[in-house]
N, C-alpha and C positions, 0 to 999 in steps of 0.2 A: 806443605806436605808433612804428614806425620812419619815417624820412623817406620811404622808398620806398612805404610804405602810403599816406601822405598824397598823394604824387605820383600814385599810381594812382587814388585817389579823385578827385583834381582832374582827371585826364585823362579819366576816364569820365563825369564830371559837369561838363563845361565850361560849361554854361549857368548853373551856380550861382556861378561865379567870373568876376569881371570880367577882361577882357583887358588886359594891360599893353601900353602903346604901345611899339613898338620904336624904338630910336634909330637914325637913319639915319647910317651911317658912310660917307658918300661925299664926294668932293671937288667943288668947283665945276667947271663945264664948262670953264673957261679953263685950269685947272691940269693939263692932260693931260701925260703924259710925252713927252719928245722922242723921235722915232723913232730906232732904233738905226742907227748909221752902218755897222757891220759886221754884216750880217744872216747871213753864212755861218757864223760861229763864235760860239758862246755861251761867252764866256770870263769871265763875271762870277763871281768867286770871293769867298767870305766872307773877311773879314780873319782871319788866323790859320790859313788853310788851308795844309797842307803840300803844296807842289808838288814832285813828284819829277822831277828833270831826266832827259832821255833818256840812256840808258846806251849804251855801245858795243855791248853784247850785244843790246840792243833794235834797234839799227840793223842789226846782222847778221841778226836774225830777221825783219826787215821783208819781204823777198821771200817768206818762207814763212808769213806771217801769214794768219789767216782772220777772216772776219766772225763775229759772234756766232751767227748761225743756222747757220753751217757747222761750228761746233765740235762735237766728239763727247765723250762721257764719257771721262775719262782724259787730257784735253788741258789744258794750262796756260791759265788764263783771265785772265792779266795783260794789261791794255791797253797796247799799245806805241806808240800815237800819240795825238795830242790833237785830232784833227779828225774830220770826217765822211767816210766811215763809219769807226767805230771798228774797229781791227784788234787781234786778240789773238794772243799768243805761239804757242799751239797745239803746244808740244812735248809728247811723250808723258810722262805722269807718273802717279804713284800717287794723288796728292791733287788739290787745286785748282790749285796752282802748281808749276812746275818748281823744282828745287833753287836755281837762281840767284835767281828772283823770291821764293821763300820767304825766303831770307836777306835780301833787300832789304826785304821787308815787315816782318820782325822788327826790322831796324835802324831803320826809320822809326818804328815803334811805340816803340822805346826812346828815340829822340830826342824824340818828342812827350811822352813821360812825364817826361823829364828837364826839359823847359822849363816844365812846370806847377808 
């Protein structure tokens, strides 16, 4: 018999098997997290996250940027700001990213690979 057969039998016949008490994984009431000081921006990043600094090209594209819901197929989906609402490049392109952002994405990928 496979493990899945046994699991199926146990699931269908729960009355035959004793229930296992679940361990409670909760903290005491006193140890709640402190409230966030800056509620407007969620800037918690995992250690080792590669942060791509703003580029001069991104700053030039900012007046023409669009929100996610305004983007159409064939427009660059590279986020060009780090705040709310997120704005995207929106340059006409054949793929997901325009030529400039495609080259930046490949460069970041190479840097990340080299550091490992």
